[in-house]
N, CA, C, O and the ligand as a Tripos MOL2 file, in Angstrom:
@<TRIPOS>MOLECULE
protein
  241   239    61     0     0
PROTEIN
NO_CHARGES

@<TRIPOS>ATOM
      1 N          31.0370  -29.7030  -62.3570 N.3       1 MET1
      2 CA         31.9980  -29.2800  -61.3410 C.3       1 MET1
      3 C          31.7420  -27.8310  -60.9700 C.2       1 MET1
      4 O          31.4450  -26.9930  -61.8210 O.2       1 MET1
      5 N          31.8630  -27.5590  -59.6840 N.am      2 ALA2
      6 CA         31.7110  -26.1820  -59.2220 C.3       2 ALA2
      7 C          32.8920  -25.3630  -59.7290 C.2       2 ALA2
      8 O          34.0540  -25.7080  -59.5160 O.2       2 ALA2
      9 N          32.5680  -24.3050  -60.3840 N.am      3 ASN3
     10 CA         33.6120  -23.4740  -60.9710 C.3       3 ASN3
     11 C          33.2080  -22.0130  -60.8080 C.2       3 ASN3
     12 O          32.0350  -21.6910  -60.9980 O.2       3 ASN3
     13 N          34.1170  -21.1280  -60.4700 N.am      4 PRO4
     14 CA         33.7160  -19.7290  -60.3230 C.3       4 PRO4
     15 C          33.3030  -19.1320  -61.6640 C.2       4 PRO4
     16 O          33.9850  -19.3010  -62.6750 O.2       4 PRO4
     17 N          32.1630  -18.4270  -61.6510 N.am      5 LYS5
     18 CA         31.6600  -17.8320  -62.8910 C.3       5 LYS5
     19 C          32.4280  -16.5600  -63.2300 C.2       5 LYS5
     20 O          32.7090  -16.2580  -64.3900 O.2       5 LYS5
     21 N          32.7520  -15.8310  -62.1710 N.am      6 HIS6
     22 CA         33.4690  -14.5740  -62.3850 C.3       6 HIS6
     23 C          34.7130  -14.5330  -61.5310 C.2       6 HIS6
     24 O          34.7450  -15.0820  -60.4300 O.2       6 HIS6
     25 N          35.7000  -13.9010  -62.0250 N.am      7 ARG7
     26 CA         36.9320  -13.7320  -61.2770 C.3       7 ARG7
     27 C          36.7210  -12.6500  -60.2220 C.2       7 ARG7
     28 O          36.0970  -11.6220  -60.4830 O.2       7 ARG7
     29 N          37.2640  -12.9060  -59.0040 N.am      8 HIS8
     30 CA         37.1430  -11.9160  -57.9380 C.3       8 HIS8
     31 C          38.0940  -10.7560  -58.1980 C.2       8 HIS8
     32 O          39.1740  -10.9330  -58.7620 O.2       8 HIS8
     33 N          37.6790   -9.5830  -57.7820 N.am      9 SER9
     34 CA         38.5060   -8.3950  -57.9890 C.3       9 SER9
     35 C          39.7290   -8.4320  -57.0700 C.2       9 SER9
     36 O          39.7570   -9.1750  -56.0890 O.2       9 SER9
     37 N          40.7110   -7.6450  -57.3920 N.am     10 LYS10
     38 CA         41.9170   -7.5570  -56.5520 C.3      10 LYS10
     39 C          41.5550   -7.0890  -55.1530 C.2      10 LYS10
     40 O          42.1410   -7.5310  -54.1640 O.2      10 LYS10
     41 N          40.5740   -6.1810  -55.0810 N.am     11 SER11
     42 CA         40.1310   -5.6650  -53.7830 C.3      11 SER11
     43 C          39.5330   -6.7880  -52.9440 C.2      11 SER11
     44 O          39.8140   -6.8990  -51.7500 O.2      11 SER11
     45 N          38.7020   -7.6250  -53.5790 N.am     12 ARG12
     46 CA         38.0640   -8.7190  -52.8440 C.3      12 ARG12
     47 C          39.1050   -9.7530  -52.4130 C.2      12 ARG12
     48 O          39.0280  -10.2780  -51.3020 O.2      12 ARG12
     49 N          40.0560  -10.0440  -53.2620 N.am     13 ARG13
     50 CA         41.1370  -10.9690  -52.9290 C.3      13 ARG13
     51 C          41.9380  -10.4400  -51.7440 C.2      13 ARG13
     52 O          42.2460  -11.1870  -50.8150 O.2      13 ARG13
     53 N          42.2720   -9.1610  -51.7750 N.am     14 ASP14
     54 CA         43.0750   -8.5710  -50.7030 C.3      14 ASP14
     55 C          42.3010   -8.4830  -49.3950 C.2      14 ASP14
     56 O          42.8860   -8.6030  -48.3190 O.2      14 ASP14
     57 N          40.9730   -8.2720  -49.4800 N.am     15 LYS15
     58 CA         40.1640   -8.2410  -48.2550 C.3      15 LYS15
     59 C          40.1610   -9.6070  -47.5990 C.2      15 LYS15
     60 O          40.1750   -9.7020  -46.3720 O.2      15 LYS15
     61 N          40.1440  -10.6660  -48.3920 N.am     16 ARG16
     62 CA         40.1880  -12.0260  -47.8450 C.3      16 ARG16
     63 C          41.5070  -12.2450  -47.1180 C.2      16 ARG16
     64 O          41.5470  -12.9110  -46.0830 O.2      16 ARG16
     65 N          42.5750  -11.6930  -47.6520 N.am     17 ARG17
     66 CA         43.9040  -11.9220  -47.0780 C.3      17 ARG17
     67 C          44.2160  -11.0440  -45.8660 C.2      17 ARG17
     68 O          45.2890  -11.1710  -45.2750 O.2      17 ARG17
     69 N          43.3060  -10.1680  -45.4950 N.am     18 THR18
     70 CA         43.5810   -9.3350  -44.3210 C.3      18 THR18
     71 C          43.6370  -10.1810  -43.0490 C.2      18 THR18
     72 O          44.2480   -9.7740  -42.0610 O.2      18 THR18
     73 N          42.9960  -11.3670  -43.0690 N.am     19 HIS19
     74 CA         43.0110  -12.2450  -41.8920 C.3      19 HIS19
     75 C          44.1940  -13.1930  -41.9060 C.2      19 HIS19
     76 O          44.4110  -13.9390  -40.9500 O.2      19 HIS19
     77 N          44.9560  -13.1660  -42.9830 N.am     20 LYS20
     78 CA         46.0320  -14.1290  -43.1380 C.3      20 LYS20
     79 C          47.3360  -13.5390  -42.6050 C.2      20 LYS20
     80 O          48.1280  -12.9770  -43.3620 O.2      20 LYS20
     81 N          47.5450  -13.6680  -41.3280 N.am     21 TYR21
     82 CA         48.7800  -13.1900  -40.7230 C.3      21 TYR21
     83 C          49.0670  -14.0420  -39.5060 C.2      21 TYR21
     84 O          48.1660  -14.7180  -39.0080 O.2      21 TYR21
     85 N          50.2710  -14.0310  -39.0210 N.am     22 LEU22
     86 CA         50.6670  -14.8150  -37.8560 C.3      22 LEU22
     87 C          50.4860  -13.9880  -36.6000 C.2      22 LEU22
     88 O          50.8830  -12.8250  -36.5340 O.2      22 LEU22
     89 N          49.8760  -14.6150  -35.6020 N.am     23 LYS23
     90 CA         49.6940  -13.9440  -34.3140 C.3      23 LYS23
     91 C          50.7780  -14.4450  -33.3620 C.2      23 LYS23
     92 O          51.2460  -15.5780  -33.4740 O.2      23 LYS23
     93 N          51.1580  -13.5990  -32.4450 N.am     24 ALA24
     94 CA         52.1120  -14.0210  -31.4240 C.3      24 ALA24
     95 C          51.4280  -15.0340  -30.5120 C.2      24 ALA24
     96 O          50.2890  -14.8090  -30.1050 O.2      24 ALA24
     97 N          52.1000  -16.1610  -30.1740 N.am     25 PRO25
     98 CA         51.4490  -17.1610  -29.3490 C.3      25 PRO25
     99 C          51.1800  -16.6490  -27.9280 C.2      25 PRO25
    100 O          51.9730  -15.9060  -27.3510 O.2      25 PRO25
    101 N          50.0390  -17.0710  -27.3920 N.am     26 ASN26
    102 CA         49.6640  -16.7040  -26.0270 C.3      26 ASN26
    103 C          50.4820  -17.5520  -25.0600 C.2      26 ASN26
    104 O          50.4230  -18.7810  -25.1210 O.2      26 ASN26
    105 N          51.2330  -16.9270  -24.1780 N.am     27 LEU27
    106 CA         52.0990  -17.6710  -23.2710 C.3      27 LEU27
    107 C          51.8770  -17.2400  -21.8280 C.2      27 LEU27
    108 O          51.5830  -16.0770  -21.5500 O.2      27 LEU27
    109 N          52.0240  -18.1990  -20.9140 N.am     28 THR28
    110 CA         51.9380  -17.9060  -19.4860 C.3      28 THR28
    111 C          53.2100  -18.4120  -18.8140 C.2      28 THR28
    112 O          54.0570  -19.0350  -19.4540 O.2      28 THR28
    113 N          53.3350  -18.1380  -17.5210 N.am     29 VAL29
    114 CA         54.5120  -18.5580  -16.7700 C.3      29 VAL29
    115 C          54.1200  -19.7210  -15.8670 C.2      29 VAL29
    116 O          53.0800  -19.6770  -15.2110 O.2      29 VAL29
    117 N          54.9540  -20.7660  -15.8320 N.am     30 CYS30
    118 CA         54.7050  -21.9330  -14.9900 C.3      30 CYS30
    119 C          54.8340  -21.5410  -13.5190 C.2      30 CYS30
    120 O          55.8500  -20.9630  -13.1320 O.2      30 CYS30
    121 N          53.8370  -21.8390  -12.6940 N.am     31 PRO31
    122 CA         53.9500  -21.4930  -11.2700 C.3      31 PRO31
    123 C          54.9960  -22.3460  -10.5400 C.2      31 PRO31
    124 O          55.4530  -21.9780   -9.4570 O.2      31 PRO31
    125 N          55.3730  -23.4820  -11.1330 N.am     32 GLN32
    126 CA         56.3080  -24.4120  -10.5140 C.3      32 GLN32
    127 C          57.7670  -24.0100  -10.7650 C.2      32 GLN32
    128 O          58.5680  -23.9270   -9.8330 O.2      32 GLN32
    129 N          58.0960  -23.7640  -12.0280 N.am     33 CYS33
    130 CA         59.5040  -23.4980  -12.3540 C.3      33 CYS33
    131 C          59.7040  -22.1410  -13.0150 C.2      33 CYS33
    132 O          60.8140  -21.8170  -13.4390 O.2      33 CYS33
    133 N          58.6400  -21.3440  -13.1060 N.am     34 GLN34
    134 CA         58.6870  -19.9930  -13.6930 C.3      34 GLN34
    135 C          59.1100  -19.9960  -15.1620 C.2      34 GLN34
    136 O          59.5430  -18.9750  -15.6950 O.2      34 GLN34
    137 N          58.9800  -21.1480  -15.8030 N.am     35 GLU35
    138 CA         59.3290  -21.2390  -17.2260 C.3      35 GLU35
    139 C          58.1050  -20.8180  -18.0520 C.2      35 GLU35
    140 O          56.9650  -21.0010  -17.6250 O.2      35 GLU35
    141 N          58.3530  -20.2670  -19.2100 N.am     36 VAL36
    142 CA         57.2600  -19.8570  -20.0970 C.3      36 VAL36
    143 C          56.5870  -21.1080  -20.6730 C.2      36 VAL36
    144 O          57.2650  -22.0120  -21.1610 O.2      36 VAL36
    145 N          55.2610  -21.1550  -20.6130 N.am     37 LYS37
    146 CA         54.5340  -22.3060  -21.1520 C.3      37 LYS37
    147 C          53.2340  -21.8590  -21.7900 C.2      37 LYS37
    148 O          52.7790  -20.7350  -21.5770 O.2      37 LYS37
    149 N          52.6290  -22.7610  -22.5860 N.am     38 LYS38
    150 CA         51.3470  -22.4680  -23.2090 C.3      38 LYS38
    151 C          50.2410  -22.6600  -22.1810 C.2      38 LYS38
    152 O          50.3070  -23.6060  -21.3960 O.2      38 LYS38
    153 N          49.2320  -21.8050  -22.1540 N.am     39 PRO39
    154 CA         48.1380  -22.0080  -21.2210 C.3      39 PRO39
    155 C          47.3560  -23.2880  -21.5440 C.2      39 PRO39
    156 O          47.1880  -23.6280  -22.7150 O.2      39 PRO39
    157 N          46.8810  -23.9920  -20.5250 N.am     40 HIS40
    158 CA         46.1100  -25.2400  -20.6390 C.3      40 HIS40
    159 C          46.9520  -26.3870  -21.1820 C.2      40 HIS40
    160 O          46.4190  -27.3550  -21.7250 O.2      40 HIS40
    161 N          48.2700  -26.2740  -21.0320 N.am     41 HIS41
    162 CA         49.1760  -27.3400  -21.4460 C.3      41 HIS41
    163 C          50.0940  -27.6690  -20.2730 C.2      41 HIS41
    164 O          50.4040  -26.8070  -19.4510 O.2      41 HIS41
    165 N          50.5290  -28.9420  -20.2060 N.am     42 ALA42
    166 CA         51.5030  -29.3080  -19.1750 C.3      42 ALA42
    167 C          52.8150  -28.5900  -19.4670 C.2      42 ALA42
    168 O          53.1510  -28.3370  -20.6240 O.2      42 ALA42
    169 N          53.5490  -28.2660  -18.4110 N.am     43 CYS43
    170 CA         54.8090  -27.5510  -18.5890 C.3      43 CYS43
    171 C          55.8290  -28.4540  -19.2670 C.2      43 CYS43
    172 O          55.9790  -29.6210  -18.9050 O.2      43 CYS43
    173 N          56.5190  -27.9120  -20.2430 N.am     44 MET44
    174 CA         57.4880  -28.7000  -21.0030 C.3      44 MET44
    175 C          58.7700  -28.9450  -20.2200 C.2      44 MET44
    176 O          59.4730  -29.9190  -20.4900 O.2      44 MET44
    177 N          59.0920  -28.0830  -19.2550 N.am     45 SER45
    178 CA         60.3760  -28.2240  -18.5680 C.3      45 SER45
    179 C          60.2800  -28.9850  -17.2570 C.2      45 SER45
    180 O          61.2260  -29.6830  -16.8940 O.2      45 SER45
    181 N          59.1440  -28.8750  -16.5160 N.am     46 CYS46
    182 CA         59.0420  -29.6270  -15.2630 C.3      46 CYS46
    183 C          57.9280  -30.6650  -15.3000 C.2      46 CYS46
    184 O          57.8000  -31.4460  -14.3580 O.2      46 CYS46
    185 N          57.1210  -30.7000  -16.3530 N.am     47 GLY47
    186 CA         56.1040  -31.7430  -16.5180 C.3      47 GLY47
    187 C          54.9340  -31.6490  -15.5660 C.2      47 GLY47
    188 O          54.3020  -32.6650  -15.2780 O.2      47 GLY47
    189 N          54.6210  -30.4600  -15.0640 N.am     48 THR48
    190 CA         53.4950  -30.3380  -14.1430 C.3      48 THR48
    191 C          52.3180  -29.6470  -14.8220 C.2      48 THR48
    192 O          52.4730  -28.8680  -15.7630 O.2      48 THR48
    193 N          51.1390  -29.9660  -14.3040 N.am     49 TYR49
    194 CA         49.9240  -29.2570  -14.6960 C.3      49 TYR49
    195 C          49.0790  -29.1460  -13.4420 C.2      49 TYR49
    196 O          48.8740  -30.1390  -12.7450 O.2      49 TYR49
    197 N          48.5880  -27.9560  -13.1440 N.am     50 ASN50
    198 CA         47.7980  -27.7160  -11.9370 C.3      50 ASN50
    199 C          48.5890  -28.1130  -10.6830 C.2      50 ASN50
    200 O          48.0380  -28.7220   -9.7650 O.2      50 ASN50
    201 N          49.8520  -27.7720  -10.6490 N.am     51 SER51
    202 CA         50.7730  -27.9880   -9.5150 C.3      51 SER51
    203 C          51.0140  -29.4580   -9.1630 C.2      51 SER51
    204 O          51.4260  -29.7530   -8.0420 O.2      51 SER51
    205 N          50.7670  -30.3810  -10.0870 N.am     52 ARG52
    206 CA         51.1700  -31.7620   -9.8310 C.3      52 ARG52
    207 C          51.7830  -32.3290  -11.0970 C.2      52 ARG52
    208 O          51.4720  -31.9040  -12.2100 O.2      52 ARG52
    209 N          52.6810  -33.3210  -10.8950 N.am     53 GLU53
    210 CA         53.4060  -33.8560  -12.0390 C.3      53 GLU53
    211 C          52.5000  -34.7730  -12.8520 C.2      53 GLU53
    212 O          51.9280  -35.7230  -12.3180 O.2      53 GLU53
    213 N          52.3750  -34.4880  -14.1260 N.am     54 VAL54
    214 CA         51.5200  -35.3060  -14.9840 C.3      54 VAL54
    215 C          52.3260  -36.0240  -16.0480 C.2      54 VAL54
    216 O          51.8790  -37.0480  -16.5640 O.2      54 VAL54
    217 N          53.5080  -35.5170  -16.3920 N.am     55 VAL55
    218 CA         54.3800  -36.1850  -17.3540 C.3      55 VAL55
    219 C          55.7930  -36.1740  -16.7960 C.2      55 VAL55
    220 O          56.2150  -35.2140  -16.1510 O.2      55 VAL55
    221 N          56.5120  -37.2470  -17.0530 N.am     56 THR56
    222 CA         57.9060  -37.2910  -16.6070 C.3      56 THR56
    223 C          58.7810  -36.7070  -17.7070 C.2      56 THR56
    224 O          58.7360  -37.1410  -18.8590 O.2      56 THR56
    225 N          59.5780  -35.7150  -17.3270 N.am     57 VAL57
    226 CA         60.4500  -35.0460  -18.2940 C.3      57 VAL57
    227 C          61.7390  -35.8380  -18.4180 C.2      57 VAL57
    228 O          62.4170  -36.1270  -17.4330 O.2      57 VAL57
    229 N          62.0530  -36.1800  -19.6560 N.am     58 GLN58
    230 CA         63.2580  -36.9630  -19.9120 C.3      58 GLN58
    231 C          64.4990  -36.0820  -19.7890 C.2      58 GLN58
    232 O          64.5730  -35.0080  -20.3860 O.2      58 GLN58
    233 N          65.4650  -36.5490  -19.0100 N.am     59 GLN59
    234 CA         66.7050  -35.8020  -18.8490 C.3      59 GLN59
    235 C          67.6790  -36.1970  -19.9590 C.2      59 GLN59
    236 O          67.9090  -37.3830  -20.2000 O.2      59 GLN59
    237 N          68.2330  -35.2200  -20.6160 N.am     60 ILE60
    238 CA         69.1710  -35.4770  -21.7240 C.3      60 ILE60
    239 C          70.6020  -35.1660  -21.2540 C.2      60 ILE60
    240 O          71.5510  -35.3120  -22.0250 O.2      60 ILE60
    241 ZN         57.3020  -25.8380  -15.0510 Zn       61 ZN61
@<TRIPOS>BOND
     1     1     2 1
     2     2     3 1
     3     3     4 2
     4     3     5 am
     5     5     6 1
     6     6     7 1
     7     7     8 2
     8     7     9 am
     9     9    10 1
    10    10    11 1
    11    11    12 2
    12    11    13 am
    13    13    14 1
    14    14    15 1
    15    15    16 2
    16    15    17 am
    17    17    18 1
    18    18    19 1
    19    19    20 2
    20    19    21 am
    21    21    22 1
    22    22    23 1
    23    23    24 2
    24    23    25 am
    25    25    26 1
    26    26    27 1
    27    27    28 2
    28    27    29 am
    29    29    30 1
    30    30    31 1
    31    31    32 2
    32    31    33 am
    33    33    34 1
    34    34    35 1
    35    35    36 2
    36    35    37 am
    37    37    38 1
    38    38    39 1
    39    39    40 2
    40    39    41 am
    41    41    42 1
    42    42    43 1
    43    43    44 2
    44    43    45 am
    45    45    46 1
    46    46    47 1
    47    47    48 2
    48    47    49 am
    49    49    50 1
    50    50    51 1
    51    51    52 2
    52    51    53 am
    53    53    54 1
    54    54    55 1
    55    55    56 2
    56    55    57 am
    57    57    58 1
    58    58    59 1
    59    59    60 2
    60    59    61 am
    61    61    62 1
    62    62    63 1
    63    63    64 2
    64    63    65 am
    65    65    66 1
    66    66    67 1
    67    67    68 2
    68    67    69 am
    69    69    70 1
    70    70    71 1
    71    71    72 2
    72    71    73 am
    73    73    74 1
    74    74    75 1
    75    75    76 2
    76    75    77 am
    77    77    78 1
    78    78    79 1
    79    79    80 2
    80    79    81 am
    81    81    82 1
    82    82    83 1
    83    83    84 2
    84    83    85 am
    85    85    86 1
    86    86    87 1
    87    87    88 2
    88    87    89 am
    89    89    90 1
    90    90    91 1
    91    91    92 2
    92    91    93 am
    93    93    94 1
    94    94    95 1
    95    95    96 2
    96    95    97 am
    97    97    98 1
    98    98    99 1
    99    99   100 2
   100    99   101 am
   101   101   102 1
   102   102   103 1
   103   103   104 2
   104   103   105 am
   105   105   106 1
   106   106   107 1
   107   107   108 2
   108   107   109 am
   109   109   110 1
   110   110   111 1
   111   111   112 2
   112   111   113 am
   113   113   114 1
   114   114   115 1
   115   115   116 2
   116   115   117 am
   117   117   118 1
   118   118   119 1
   119   119   120 2
   120   119   121 am
   121   121   122 1
   122   122   123 1
   123   123   124 2
   124   123   125 am
   125   125   126 1
   126   126   127 1
   127   127   128 2
   128   127   129 am
   129   129   130 1
   130   130   131 1
   131   131   132 2
   132   131   133 am
   133   133   134 1
   134   134   135 1
   135   135   136 2
   136   135   137 am
   137   137   138 1
   138   138   139 1
   139   139   140 2
   140   139   141 am
   141   141   142 1
   142   142   143 1
   143   143   144 2
   144   143   145 am
   145   145   146 1
   146   146   147 1
   147   147   148 2
   148   147   149 am
   149   149   150 1
   150   150   151 1
   151   151   152 2
   152   151   153 am
   153   153   154 1
   154   154   155 1
   155   155   156 2
   156   155   157 am
   157   157   158 1
   158   158   159 1
   159   159   160 2
   160   159   161 am
   161   161   162 1
   162   162   163 1
   163   163   164 2
   164   163   165 am
   165   165   166 1
   166   166   167 1
   167   167   168 2
   168   167   169 am
   169   169   170 1
   170   170   171 1
   171   171   172 2
   172   171   173 am
   173   173   174 1
   174   174   175 1
   175   175   176 2
   176   175   177 am
   177   177   178 1
   178   178   179 1
   179   179   180 2
   180   179   181 am
   181   181   182 1
   182   182   183 1
   183   183   184 2
   184   183   185 am
   185   185   186 1
   186   186   187 1
   187   187   188 2
   188   187   189 am
   189   189   190 1
   190   190   191 1
   191   191   192 2
   192   191   193 am
   193   193   194 1
   194   194   195 1
   195   195   196 2
   196   195   197 am
   197   197   198 1
   198   198   199 1
   199   199   200 2
   200   199   201 am
   201   201   202 1
   202   202   203 1
   203   203   204 2
   204   203   205 am
   205   205   206 1
   206   206   207 1
   207   207   208 2
   208   207   209 am
   209   209   210 1
   210   210   211 1
   211   211   212 2
   212   211   213 am
   213   213   214 1
   214   214   215 1
   215   215   216 2
   216   215   217 am
   217   217   218 1
   218   218   219 1
   219   219   220 2
   220   219   221 am
   221   221   222 1
   222   222   223 1
   223   223   224 2
   224   223   225 am
   225   225   226 1
   226   226   227 1
   227   227   228 2
   228   227   229 am
   229   229   230 1
   230   230   231 1
   231   231   232 2
   232   231   233 am
   233   233   234 1
   234   234   235 1
   235   235   236 2
   236   235   237 am
   237   237   238 1
   238   238   239 1
   239   239   240 2
@<TRIPOS>SUBSTRUCTURE
     1 MET1         2 RESIDUE 1 A MET
     2 ALA2         6 RESIDUE 1 A ALA
     3 ASN3        10 RESIDUE 1 A ASN
     4 PRO4        14 RESIDUE 1 A PRO
     5 LYS5        18 RESIDUE 1 A LYS
     6 HIS6        22 RESIDUE 1 A HIS
     7 ARG7        26 RESIDUE 1 A ARG
     8 HIS8        30 RESIDUE 1 A HIS
     9 SER9        34 RESIDUE 1 A SER
    10 LYS10       38 RESIDUE 1 A LYS
    11 SER11       42 RESIDUE 1 A SER
    12 ARG12       46 RESIDUE 1 A ARG
    13 ARG13       50 RESIDUE 1 A ARG
    14 ASP14       54 RESIDUE 1 A ASP
    15 LYS15       58 RESIDUE 1 A LYS
    16 ARG16       62 RESIDUE 1 A ARG
    17 ARG17       66 RESIDUE 1 A ARG
    18 THR18       70 RESIDUE 1 A THR
    19 HIS19       74 RESIDUE 1 A HIS
    20 LYS20       78 RESIDUE 1 A LYS
    21 TYR21       82 RESIDUE 1 A TYR
    22 LEU22       86 RESIDUE 1 A LEU
    23 LYS23       90 RESIDUE 1 A LYS
    24 ALA24       94 RESIDUE 1 A ALA
    25 PRO25       98 RESIDUE 1 A PRO
    26 ASN26      102 RESIDUE 1 A ASN
    27 LEU27      106 RESIDUE 1 A LEU
    28 THR28      110 RESIDUE 1 A THR
    29 VAL29      114 RESIDUE 1 A VAL
    30 CYS30      118 RESIDUE 1 A CYS
    31 PRO31      122 RESIDUE 1 A PRO
    32 GLN32      126 RESIDUE 1 A GLN
    33 CYS33      130 RESIDUE 1 A CYS
    34 GLN34      134 RESIDUE 1 A GLN
    35 GLU35      138 RESIDUE 1 A GLU
    36 VAL36      142 RESIDUE 1 A VAL
    37 LYS37      146 RESIDUE 1 A LYS
    38 LYS38      150 RESIDUE 1 A LYS
    39 PRO39      154 RESIDUE 1 A PRO
    40 HIS40      158 RESIDUE 1 A HIS
    41 HIS41      162 RESIDUE 1 A HIS
    42 ALA42      166 RESIDUE 1 A ALA
    43 CYS43      170 RESIDUE 1 A CYS
    44 MET44      174 RESIDUE 1 A MET
    45 SER45      178 RESIDUE 1 A SER
    46 CYS46      182 RESIDUE 1 A CYS
    47 GLY47      186 RESIDUE 1 A GLY
    48 THR48      190 RESIDUE 1 A THR
    49 TYR49      194 RESIDUE 1 A TYR
    50 ASN50      198 RESIDUE 1 A ASN
    51 SER51      202 RESIDUE 1 A SER
    52 ARG52      206 RESIDUE 1 A ARG
    53 GLU53      210 RESIDUE 1 A GLU
    54 VAL54      214 RESIDUE 1 A VAL
    55 VAL55      218 RESIDUE 1 A VAL
    56 THR56      222 RESIDUE 1 A THR
    57 VAL57      226 RESIDUE 1 A VAL
    58 GLN58      230 RESIDUE 1 A GLN
    59 GLN59      234 RESIDUE 1 A GLN
    60 ILE60      238 RESIDUE 1 A ILE
    61 ZN61       241 GROUP 0 **** ****
């Protein structure tokens, strides 16, 4: 079984964790309803993508 021969130093462990953080999500504004949406995704509130309706939004 693959097993580490030596324990990594605290410095090496902490350097690995420098990439471990949460980034703020990239968001754009829907040209149809001006609602905030994820880029390259259909709008969650009006169901459009590229100015045409691609999904029907269920009314609650
Ligand atoms: Zn929209």
